[in-house]
C-alpha positions in Angstrom: 8.3 165.6 70.0 6.0 165.1 67.0 9.1 164.2 64.9 10.2 161.6 67.4 6.8 160.0 67.5 6.6 159.9 63.7 10.1 158.3 63.6 9.2 155.7 66.2 5.9 154.9 64.4 7.8 154.5 61.0 10.4 152.2 62.7 7.7 150.0 64.2 5.9 149.7 60.8 9.0 148.8 59.0 10.2 146.4 61.7 7.0 144.5 61.7 6.2 144.4 58.0 9.6 144.0 56.3 11.3 140.7 56.6 14.9 140.3 55.7 15.8 138.5 52.5 18.0 135.4 53.0 19.1 133.6 49.9 19.2 129.8 49.9 22.7 128.3 49.4 23.5 127.8 45.7 23.9 124.1 44.9 26.6 123.6 42.3 27.4 120.4 40.4 31.1 120.5 39.4 33.1 118.1 37.3 35.7 116.5 39.5 38.6 117.7 37.4 37.5 121.3 38.0 37.3 121.2 41.8 40.7 122.9 42.6 40.0 126.1 40.6 36.3 126.1 41.5 37.2 126.3 45.2 38.9 129.6 44.6 36.0 130.9 42.5 33.5 129.8 45.2 35.5 131.5 48.0 35.7 134.8 46.1 31.9 134.5 45.2 31.0 134.0 48.9 33.2 136.8 50.1 31.9 139.2 47.5 28.2 138.4 47.7 27.7 136.9 51.2 25.9 134.0 49.6 26.9 130.4 50.4 27.8 127.8 47.8 27.3 124.0 48.3 29.5 122.0 46.0 28.9 118.5 44.7 31.9 117.1 42.9 31.5 114.0 40.7 31.3 112.5 37.2 29.4 114.2 34.4 27.5 111.0 33.6 26.2 110.8 37.2 25.3 114.5 37.3 23.5 114.2 33.9 21.4 111.3 35.3 20.7 113.0 38.6 19.6 116.2 36.9 17.3 114.2 34.5 15.8 112.6 37.7 15.1 116.0 39.3 18.3 116.7 41.3 18.0 120.3 42.6 21.3 121.7 41.2 21.2 125.4 40.5 24.4 125.4 38.4 26.2 122.6 36.4 29.9 123.0 35.6 30.5 120.3 33.0 33.8 119.3 31.5 32.2 118.7 28.1 29.6 120.5 25.9 27.5 117.5 25.1 25.7 116.9 28.4 24.7 120.5 29.1 23.4 120.7 25.5 21.4 117.6 26.0 19.9 118.9 29.2 19.0 122.1 27.4 17.5 120.3 24.5 15.4 118.2 26.9 14.1 121.3 28.6 16.1 120.8 31.8 18.2 123.9 31.5 17.9 127.6 31.1 17.7 128.5 27.4 20.9 130.3 26.1 22.6 130.1 29.5 25.4 127.7 28.4 28.9 129.1 28.0 32.5 127.9 27.9 34.1 128.7 31.3 37.5 127.1 30.6 39.6 125.5 27.9 41.9 122.6 28.8 44.7 120.7 27.2 45.7 117.1 27.6 49.3 116.7 28.7 51.3 113.4 28.8 
């Protein structure tokens, strides 16, 4: 009986003091030309982690301007190196977080 009361007491304490952690959706700015492969990446990420991704597709110039104006993007997948570097130089990115995620080739 004493064990049962102790277990019930522990359950009540945990249930009333511990709140579940729910992550906000990740807001990702993606260069329009990278949307098809990114959809596959996003699907796998969501299935693996249980977190949700909200995707904004568009032009790099617009994203650059929006981020400078305070747009709340968590991640920026750019199609060039210049704009992410500028954002980092301007203090609007996480230092040393830039990396090349794909290499493309022009085909006629």
